[in-house]
Each structure stands twice: as structure tokens, then as C-alpha cells.
N, C-alpha and C positions, 0 to 999 in steps of 0.2 A: 777880271778874274779869268783864270785860264780854265780850259776844259779839264785839266787834271783836277783842279780844285772842286769843280762842279761834280766831276765823277767821284771824288773822294766823298763829297757831301752825300751824293745819292747812295754810294755804297755804305756810308755810315748810317744814313737814314734807313736803308734796306736791312742792314745788320740789326739796328735797334728794333725795327719793326719785326723781324724775324725773332729776335731775342724776346720781345714783348709777347708775340704769338706763341712761342715756346712756353714761356711762363704761364700765360692764360691756359694753354692747352694742358700743361702739367697740373695746374690748379683744378681745371675741369676733370682731368683724368683721376686725380686724387679724390675729388668730391664723388665722383662716380663710383670709384674703388670703395670709398668709405661707406656710401650708401649700399653698395652691393654686399659689403662685408656685414653691415647692420642687418640687411634683409636675410642674409644667410644665418646670422645668429638668431634672428626671429623665427625663421623656418626651423632651424634646429631645436630651438625651445618648444615650438609648437608641436614638432614631431616627437620630442621626448615626452611632452604632456600627453599627447594622443597615444603614444606607446604605453605610458604608465596607466592610462585609462584601460586600454585594452588588456594589458597584463592583469590589472586589478580585476576586470570583468571576468577573464579566464579563470583566475584563481577563485573568485566567488562562485563561478559555475562548478568548478571542480570540487569545491568544498560542499556545495549544495548536493552534488551528485554523490559524494562520499557519505553525507549524512542520510540521503535517501537510500542508498545501499545499505547502510548500517541499520536503518529503520526496517527495511525489508528483511534483512537477515534476522533481526531480532523477532520480527513478526513470524517468520517462519519457524524459528526455535520455539516461540510461544505456542504456535499452532501444533507443532509436533508434541510439545509437553501436554497441551490440552488433550490431544488424541490418546497419549499414553495414560493420562489420568482417567479419562473417560473409559478407556479399555479396561484398565485395572478395576474401576468401579463396577463395570458391567461383570467382569470376571468374579468379583466378590459377591455380587448379587446372586449370581448363578451357583455359587459355592455354599450359600447359606443352607441350613438344614431344611429337611422336607416340611417340618413344622411351619417354617416361615412361609414356603411356597403354598402350603395348604391354606394358611390364613390369608395370603396374598390373593390367591385365586378366588376364595370365598368372598373376599371384600370386593374384588373386581366384578364378579358376577352380580352381587347384590347392588352395587353402583349402577351396572349397565342396565338393570331392569327398568330404570327410569327412562332410558333412551330407546331400548328395543325390547319390547315385552314378549314378542313371539319370534322364534327363530332358531338358528343353529349356533352352537358354540364350537369354534375350532380351537385346537391347542396342539401342543407337541404330543407325539405318540406316548411319551412316558407320562404326560399329565392327563391323558385320556381317562383312565380309571379314576383318578382323583376328582376330576371335573364331573363325571357321571355320578359319583357318590355325592358331591356337593349339591348337585341338581336335584338328586332324589331326596335329600334331607330337608330341603327348603321348599315348602309348598308355594311360596310366592314366586318361584322360579319354574313352576310347573309347565309353562308354555315354551320353555327353552329346552332344546334337545342337544346331546353331543353331536358334533358334526365329524367329518373326516379329519383325521389328523393332518397337520400341515407342518412345514419346516420353519419352526420359531424356536428360540432358546427357552422361552417361558412367557407366561402370561396367556391372554385369550384374544381371539378375534370373533366378534359376534356378527352374524349376518342375519338380517330380517328375513321372515318367511318368504317374502316376494323377491328378495335379492337386491332391492334398490338401495338399501342402507347397510353399511358396515361400520362397525366400531372397533378400532384397532387399540386394544389395550395390552399389547404385547410389551414384554419387559424393555425391549429395545426402544420402542416408541415412547414408553413411559419415561425411560431414562433420557431420551432426546428432549421431551417436554421440561423435565426437571432441569436438565443441563441448560437449556435456553434461558429458563427463568432465573437461573442462579449463576449465569456465566459472569456477571460482574463480580460476585462474592468469590467465585473460584479464581478469577483473575486477581483479585485483591489478595487472596491467600497465597497464591503461586508467585506473584511478582511484586511483593512489597519491597 
């Protein structure tokens, strides 16, 4: 065999090995690319799921915030309405005829004697003559004296002789007590 034949065989063998190495390399490259594409699809899917979770979470937060804002606005409107109703009730009480105020003051004074037997009765300047008359008509109130007029819309404030005890039966305080005890009923009537 000649050198030419040996060289041809070596060339042929080298070409086959190069071709086989190319095929193996191509197969490996395709496998790596396929794995890479699969990993990219998995990452994309994971990112989409994470994005959907975050979007859903943000939407839920916004909805919750909107509900909270709506509740706050409703409570503010209710609070304003309560204040208007209470103000109207107080105005109507003050607008009642003198006979009502006379009877109310008399009842308040008679109830107060169980708490404070001796002391001064303070009231508005316009009610001072009426309080004096009620005190003089009731012997059981003989230890109570009219005090200095004070700035209240109606009702009385009694102060014990030693000044340690005060009983506030002013209309505003009485309305507050009634209002607080009946708040649920007022709410039910206003916001059915």
C-alpha cells in the first residue's frame, strides 16, 4: 500500500471523526438549547403566576382601601346627620312654651334634693325668677337658694353649700344623657 492510500485512509478517518464530532456537538447543542427553551418557558410561567398574584394582591388592597374610604365617608355623613338631629332636638326643646320649662325646672329641683339638700341653684338669667318662685313654693327645697345666673340655655346646676359637689341638670347635659342612651334607636330610625 502506498502512502497515498494511507493518507487517504487517514483523511477519510479524520473526516468521519470530524463529521461524527459535528453531529455529537450538534446533538448536544440542540439538547442544551431545548433545555434552555424549556427553562425559559418555566421561568416565564413562574413570572406570569407571580405577576398575577401581585396584581391580584394590589387589586384586593385597592378594593379594601375603597371599602374603607366608603365606610369612613358614610360614618362622616351619619355623624353630621346625628349632629343636625341633635341640634334640631335641642332647638325644639328650647322653643317649648314657658309652661314646659316651669314644669321641667320644678321636676329637676325636686329630683335634685335627693342628691344635694343644701346649696345654690344656678340657672340662666331668664329662668332666675322662675327658679326663685319654685324654691319659695316648696318647703322641702327650703335649704336651696338661687345662685348667680350662668350661661346655660336651660335647666339648672346645683352646687352644694361647701362647693365640693355639683349636679349638672342643664338641658344640654340632659339631652346628652338621653342621646347617649338612645343612640342605637336614633341610628335605627335614621339609617334603616
